C-alpha positions as CSV (number, residue, x, y, z in Angstrom):
1,M,-64.1,193.8,61.8
2,N,-66.4,191.7,63.8
3,S,-66.6,191.5,67.4
4,Y,-65.5,187.9,67.6
5,A,-62.2,188.7,65.7
6,V,-60.7,190.0,69.2
7,F,-61.9,186.8,71.1
8,T,-59.4,184.2,72.1
9,D,-59.7,180.6,70.6
10,Q,-60.9,179.5,74.2
11,K,-63.3,182.2,74.4
12,L,-64.7,181.1,70.9
13,I,-65.0,177.6,71.7
14,I,-67.0,178.4,75.0
15,S,-69.2,180.6,72.9
16,M,-69.3,178.1,70.1
17,K,-70.2,175.2,72.6
18,S,-73.5,177.2,73.5
19,G,-74.6,177.3,70.1
20,N,-73.1,180.4,68.7
21,Q,-72.7,180.2,64.9
22,M,-70.9,183.5,64.7
23,A,-68.0,182.1,67.0
24,F,-68.0,179.0,64.8
25,E,-67.9,181.4,61.8
26,E,-64.7,183.2,63.2
27,I,-63.1,179.7,64.0
28,Y,-63.6,178.8,60.4
29,E,-62.1,182.0,59.2
30,R,-58.9,181.7,61.1
31,H,-58.2,178.3,60.5
32,W,-59.7,177.0,57.2
33,S,-56.9,178.0,55.2
34,A,-54.3,176.4,57.2
35,L,-56.4,173.1,57.0
36,Y,-56.9,173.3,53.4
37,R,-53.2,173.6,53.2
38,S,-52.5,170.7,55.3
39,A,-55.1,168.3,53.2
40,Y,-53.8,169.7,49.9
41,N,-50.1,168.8,50.9
42,V,-50.9,165.3,50.7
43,L,-53.9,164.8,48.2
44,R,-52.8,167.3,45.7
45,E,-56.3,168.1,44.6
46,E,-58.4,171.0,45.2
47,A,-61.8,169.3,45.3
48,G,-60.9,166.3,47.7
49,S,-58.8,169.0,49.7
50,L,-62.1,171.1,50.0
51,D,-64.1,168.0,50.7
52,V,-62.1,167.0,53.7
53,V,-61.9,170.5,55.0
54,Q,-65.6,170.7,54.8
55,E,-66.2,167.2,56.4
56,V,-63.9,168.4,59.5
57,F,-65.6,171.7,60.0
58,I,-69.3,169.9,59.8
59,W,-68.4,167.2,62.2
60,F,-66.6,170.3,64.6
61,W,-70.1,172.0,64.7
62,E,-72.1,169.1,65.1
63,H,-69.9,167.7,67.9
64,R,-69.3,171.2,69.7
65,D,-70.9,170.3,73.0
66,Q,-68.5,167.2,73.3
67,L,-65.5,169.1,72.4
68,E,-62.5,169.3,74.9
69,V,-60.0,171.4,72.9
70,N,-56.9,173.2,74.2
71,S,-55.6,174.3,70.7
72,I,-58.4,174.6,68.3
73,R,-55.6,174.9,65.4
74,G,-53.9,171.6,66.6
75,Y,-57.2,169.6,67.1
76,L,-58.4,170.7,63.5
77,L,-55.1,169.6,61.9
78,T,-55.4,166.4,63.3
79,A,-58.8,165.6,62.4
80,V,-57.6,166.7,58.6
81,K,-54.8,164.2,58.9
82,Y,-57.4,161.3,60.1
83,K,-59.9,162.4,57.3
84,V,-57.1,162.5,54.7
85,A,-56.5,159.1,55.7
86,N,-59.9,158.0,55.6
87,Y,-60.2,159.8,51.8
88,L,-57.4,157.5,50.9
89,R,-58.9,154.4,52.3
90,S,-62.2,155.1,50.8
91,G,-60.4,155.2,47.4
92,K,-61.7,158.5,46.3
93,V,-58.2,160.0,45.6
94,R,-57.3,159.3,42.0
95,A,-53.9,157.8,40.7
96,S,-52.5,161.2,40.6
97,F,-52.1,161.2,44.5
98,Y,-49.1,158.7,43.7
99,D,-47.6,160.8,41.1
100,A,-47.4,163.8,43.6
101,I,-45.7,162.2,46.2
102,P,-42.4,162.3,45.0
103,K,-42.7,165.9,44.1
104,V,-43.9,167.1,47.4
105,D,-41.5,170.0,48.2
106,L,-40.8,169.5,51.9
107,D,-38.9,172.7,52.0
108,T,-42.0,174.6,51.4
109,A,-44.4,172.4,53.7
110,F,-45.2,174.0,57.1
111,P,-43.0,172.7,59.9
112,N,-45.6,170.4,61.6
113,E,-46.4,169.0,58.4
114,E,-42.9,168.1,57.1
115,L,-42.7,165.3,59.4
116,E,-46.0,163.7,58.2
117,V,-45.1,164.0,54.6
118,K,-41.7,162.2,55.2
119,E,-43.7,159.3,57.2
120,L,-46.2,159.0,54.4
121,R,-43.2,158.8,51.8
122,E,-41.4,156.2,54.2
123,M,-44.7,154.1,54.5
124,I,-45.0,154.1,50.7
125,N,-41.4,153.1,50.3
126,R,-42.0,150.2,52.9
127,F,-45.1,149.1,51.0
128,T,-43.5,149.2,47.6
129,E,-40.5,146.9,48.8
130,E,-43.3,144.3,49.4
131,L,-44.4,144.3,45.7
132,P,-43.0,141.6,43.4
133,D,-39.6,142.2,42.0
134,R,-41.1,143.3,38.2
135,C,-43.9,145.1,39.8
136,K,-41.5,147.1,42.0
137,E,-39.0,147.8,39.4
138,V,-41.6,149.4,37.1
139,F,-43.5,151.2,40.1
140,R,-39.7,152.9,40.8
141,L,-39.1,153.7,37.0
142,S,-42.1,155.6,36.9
143,R,-42.4,157.3,40.3
144,D,-38.7,157.7,41.1
145,E,-37.2,158.4,37.7
146,Y,-40.4,159.7,36.2
147,L,-40.3,157.6,33.1
148,T,-43.2,157.4,30.8
149,N,-45.0,154.1,30.3
150,K,-43.4,153.8,26.8
151,E,-39.9,154.5,28.0
152,I,-40.3,151.7,30.8
153,A,-41.4,149.2,28.3
154,L,-38.5,149.9,26.0
155,R,-35.9,149.9,28.9
156,L,-37.5,146.6,30.3
157,G,-38.6,145.1,27.0
158,I,-42.1,144.4,28.0
159,T,-45.3,145.8,26.3
160,E,-46.6,149.1,27.5
161,K,-49.7,147.3,28.6
162,T,-47.7,145.3,30.8
163,V,-46.2,148.4,32.3
164,E,-49.8,149.9,32.8
165,N,-50.9,146.6,34.5
166,Q,-47.8,146.5,36.8
167,I,-48.3,150.2,37.8
168,N,-52.1,149.6,38.6
169,K,-51.1,146.6,40.6
170,A,-48.7,148.7,42.7
171,I,-51.3,151.4,43.3
172,K,-54.0,148.9,44.2
173,K,-51.7,147.5,46.6
174,L,-50.8,150.6,48.2
175,K,-54.4,151.9,48.4
176,T,-55.1,148.5,50.4
177,N,-52.1,149.0,52.6
178,L,-52.6,152.5,53.5
179,G,-56.3,151.7,53.9
180,K,-55.6,149.1,56.5
181,L,-53.4,151.4,58.3
182,S,-56.0,154.2,58.2
183,V,-58.4,152.0,60.0
184,F,-56.5,153.1,63.2
185,L,-56.6,156.5,62.5
186,S,-60.4,157.3,61.7
187,L,-62.4,159.9,63.4
Protein backbone atom coordinates (compact mmCIF):
# COMPACT_ATOMS: atom_id res chain seq x y z
CA MET A 1 0.00 0.00 0.00
CA ASN A 2 1.50 3.31 -1.03
CA SER A 3 1.27 6.37 1.16
CA TYR A 4 -1.12 8.11 -1.24
CA ALA A 5 -3.78 5.40 -0.80
CA VAL A 6 -4.85 7.06 2.47
CA PHE A 7 -5.16 10.53 0.91
CA THR A 8 -8.60 11.97 0.28
CA ASP A 9 -9.39 12.92 -3.30
CA GLN A 10 -9.05 16.59 -2.38
CA LYS A 11 -5.56 16.05 -0.94
CA LEU A 12 -4.61 14.14 -4.09
CA ILE A 13 -5.79 17.02 -6.28
CA ILE A 14 -3.78 19.54 -4.28
CA SER A 15 -0.70 17.34 -4.48
CA MET A 16 -1.20 16.62 -8.18
CA LYS A 17 -1.63 20.33 -8.96
CA SER A 18 1.87 20.91 -7.64
CA GLY A 19 3.18 18.32 -10.11
CA ASN A 20 3.22 15.22 -7.92
CA GLN A 21 2.96 12.32 -10.36
CA MET A 22 2.43 9.77 -7.58
CA ALA A 23 -0.76 11.58 -6.56
CA PHE A 24 -1.91 11.46 -10.19
CA GLU A 25 -1.15 7.72 -10.34
CA GLU A 26 -3.28 7.16 -7.23
CA ILE A 27 -6.16 9.07 -8.85
CA TYR A 28 -5.73 6.91 -11.93
CA GLU A 29 -5.76 3.68 -9.91
CA ARG A 30 -8.88 4.73 -8.00
CA HIS A 31 -10.94 5.78 -10.98
CA TRP A 32 -9.80 4.21 -14.26
CA SER A 33 -12.03 1.12 -14.06
CA ALA A 34 -15.20 3.20 -13.49
CA LEU A 35 -14.24 5.43 -16.42
CA TYR A 36 -13.58 2.42 -18.64
CA ARG A 37 -16.94 0.85 -17.74
CA SER A 38 -18.69 4.13 -18.48
CA ALA A 39 -17.10 4.39 -21.94
CA TYR A 40 -17.62 0.70 -22.67
CA ASN A 41 -21.32 0.85 -21.75
CA VAL A 42 -21.82 3.15 -24.71
CA LEU A 43 -19.11 2.19 -27.22
CA ARG A 44 -19.13 -1.58 -26.64
CA GLU A 45 -15.58 -1.84 -27.88
CA GLU A 46 -12.48 -2.33 -25.79
CA ALA A 47 -9.95 -0.41 -27.87
CA GLY A 48 -12.14 2.68 -28.22
CA SER A 49 -13.03 2.66 -24.54
CA LEU A 50 -9.37 2.40 -23.55
CA ASP A 51 -8.50 5.25 -25.93
CA VAL A 52 -11.19 7.47 -24.42
CA VAL A 53 -10.03 6.81 -20.86
CA GLN A 54 -6.38 7.39 -21.80
CA GLU A 55 -7.22 10.68 -23.51
CA VAL A 56 -9.20 11.86 -20.47
CA PHE A 57 -6.34 11.08 -18.08
CA ILE A 58 -3.75 12.70 -20.36
CA TRP A 59 -5.88 15.84 -20.52
CA PHE A 60 -6.44 15.71 -16.75
CA TRP A 61 -2.68 15.60 -16.09
CA GLU A 62 -1.79 18.24 -18.68
CA HIS A 63 -4.37 20.68 -17.27
CA ARG A 64 -3.86 19.85 -13.59
CA ASP A 65 -2.85 23.39 -12.65
CA GLN A 66 -6.13 24.79 -14.04
CA LEU A 67 -8.50 22.28 -12.43
CA GLU A 68 -11.24 23.33 -10.06
CA VAL A 69 -12.66 19.97 -9.00
CA ASN A 70 -15.07 19.16 -6.18
CA SER A 71 -15.56 15.50 -7.08
CA ILE A 72 -12.77 13.80 -9.02
CA ARG A 73 -15.00 10.86 -9.95
CA GLY A 74 -17.83 13.09 -11.16
CA TYR A 75 -15.44 15.32 -13.07
CA LEU A 76 -13.73 12.39 -14.79
CA LEU A 77 -17.00 10.61 -15.61
CA THR A 78 -18.32 13.79 -17.19
CA ALA A 79 -15.11 14.12 -19.20
CA VAL A 80 -15.53 10.52 -20.40
CA LYS A 81 -19.10 11.25 -21.50
CA TYR A 82 -17.89 14.17 -23.61
CA LYS A 83 -14.95 12.21 -25.03
CA VAL A 84 -17.30 9.36 -26.00
CA ALA A 85 -19.48 11.89 -27.83
CA ASN A 86 -16.41 13.24 -29.63
CA TYR A 87 -15.32 9.71 -30.45
CA LEU A 88 -18.72 9.01 -32.00
CA ARG A 89 -18.67 12.30 -33.88
CA SER A 90 -15.23 11.60 -35.31
CA GLY A 91 -16.53 8.40 -36.86
CA LYS A 92 -14.01 6.20 -35.06
CA VAL A 93 -16.76 3.97 -33.79
CA ARG A 94 -17.68 0.98 -35.91
CA ALA A 95 -21.20 0.28 -37.08
CA SER A 96 -21.32 -2.35 -34.32
CA PHE A 97 -22.01 0.53 -31.91
CA TYR A 98 -25.50 0.74 -33.33
CA ASP A 99 -25.94 -3.01 -33.01
CA ALA A 100 -25.13 -2.79 -29.31
CA ILE A 101 -27.54 0.01 -28.37
CA PRO A 102 -30.67 -2.15 -28.05
CA LYS A 103 -28.68 -4.80 -26.19
CA VAL A 104 -27.46 -2.55 -23.36
CA ASP A 105 -28.74 -4.04 -20.13
CA LEU A 106 -29.82 -1.06 -18.08
CA ASP A 107 -30.36 -3.21 -15.00
CA THR A 108 -26.63 -3.85 -14.75
CA ALA A 109 -25.56 -0.33 -15.68
CA PHE A 110 -24.33 1.94 -12.96
CA PRO A 111 -27.16 4.06 -11.52
CA ASN A 112 -25.72 7.36 -12.73
CA GLU A 113 -25.17 5.94 -16.23
CA GLU A 114 -28.63 4.37 -16.62
CA LEU A 115 -30.22 7.72 -17.41
CA GLU A 116 -27.51 8.59 -19.95
CA VAL A 117 -28.00 5.30 -21.81
CA LYS A 118 -31.77 5.85 -21.85
CA GLU A 119 -31.25 9.38 -23.17
CA LEU A 120 -28.95 8.08 -25.91
CA ARG A 121 -31.56 5.49 -26.91
CA GLU A 122 -34.23 8.18 -27.02
CA MET A 123 -32.02 10.37 -29.21
CA ILE A 124 -31.41 7.48 -31.60
CA ASN A 125 -35.15 6.76 -31.71
CA ARG A 126 -35.89 10.43 -32.47
CA PHE A 127 -33.27 10.49 -35.23
CA THR A 128 -34.66 7.23 -36.61
CA GLU A 129 -38.09 8.86 -36.88
CA GLU A 130 -36.57 11.40 -39.29
CA LEU A 131 -35.48 8.67 -41.73
CA PRO A 132 -37.42 8.01 -44.94
CA ASP A 133 -40.12 5.37 -44.39
CA ARG A 134 -38.36 2.45 -46.14
CA CYS A 135 -35.02 3.24 -44.49
CA LYS A 136 -36.72 3.51 -41.09
CA GLU A 137 -38.52 0.20 -41.60
CA VAL A 138 -35.33 -1.64 -42.63
CA PHE A 139 -33.33 -0.14 -39.77
CA ARG A 140 -35.95 -1.05 -37.15
CA LEU A 141 -36.27 -4.62 -38.44
CA SER A 142 -32.51 -4.91 -38.15
CA ARG A 143 -32.04 -3.23 -34.78
CA ASP A 144 -35.31 -3.85 -32.96
CA GLU A 145 -36.27 -7.27 -34.28
CA TYR A 146 -32.67 -8.44 -34.87
CA LEU A 147 -33.45 -9.77 -38.34
CA THR A 148 -30.61 -10.54 -40.72
CA ASN A 149 -30.31 -8.68 -44.00
CA LYS A 150 -31.56 -11.79 -45.79
CA GLU A 151 -34.62 -12.07 -43.51
CA ILE A 152 -35.44 -8.39 -44.01
CA ALA A 153 -35.07 -8.72 -47.79
CA LEU A 154 -37.44 -11.71 -47.83
CA ARG A 155 -39.99 -9.99 -45.58
CA LEU A 156 -40.02 -6.76 -47.59
CA GLY A 157 -39.52 -8.26 -51.05
CA ILE A 158 -36.31 -6.34 -51.76
CA THR A 159 -32.72 -7.37 -52.40
CA GLU A 160 -30.17 -7.89 -49.65
CA LYS A 161 -28.07 -5.16 -51.28
CA THR A 162 -30.98 -2.73 -50.88
CA VAL A 163 -31.28 -3.73 -47.22
CA GLU A 164 -27.54 -3.16 -46.72
CA ASN A 165 -27.73 0.24 -48.45
CA GLN A 166 -30.71 1.33 -46.32
CA ILE A 167 -28.96 0.29 -43.08
CA ASN A 168 -25.78 2.13 -44.12
CA LYS A 169 -27.85 5.20 -44.98
CA ALA A 170 -29.50 5.10 -41.55
CA ILE A 171 -26.21 4.66 -39.71
CA LYS A 172 -24.62 7.51 -41.66
CA LYS A 173 -27.52 9.82 -40.77
CA LEU A 174 -27.37 8.77 -37.11
CA LYS A 175 -23.63 9.43 -36.98
CA THR A 176 -24.15 12.85 -38.53
CA ASN A 177 -26.93 13.73 -36.09
CA LEU A 178 -25.00 12.46 -33.07
CA GLY A 179 -21.98 14.39 -34.34
CA LYS A 180 -23.95 17.63 -34.51
CA LEU A 181 -25.24 17.02 -31.02
CA SER A 182 -21.79 16.31 -29.61
CA VAL A 183 -20.38 19.62 -30.90
CA PHE A 184 -21.96 21.17 -27.82
CA LEU A 185 -20.40 18.55 -25.57
CA SER A 186 -16.75 18.88 -26.54
CA LEU A 187 -14.07 19.27 -23.91
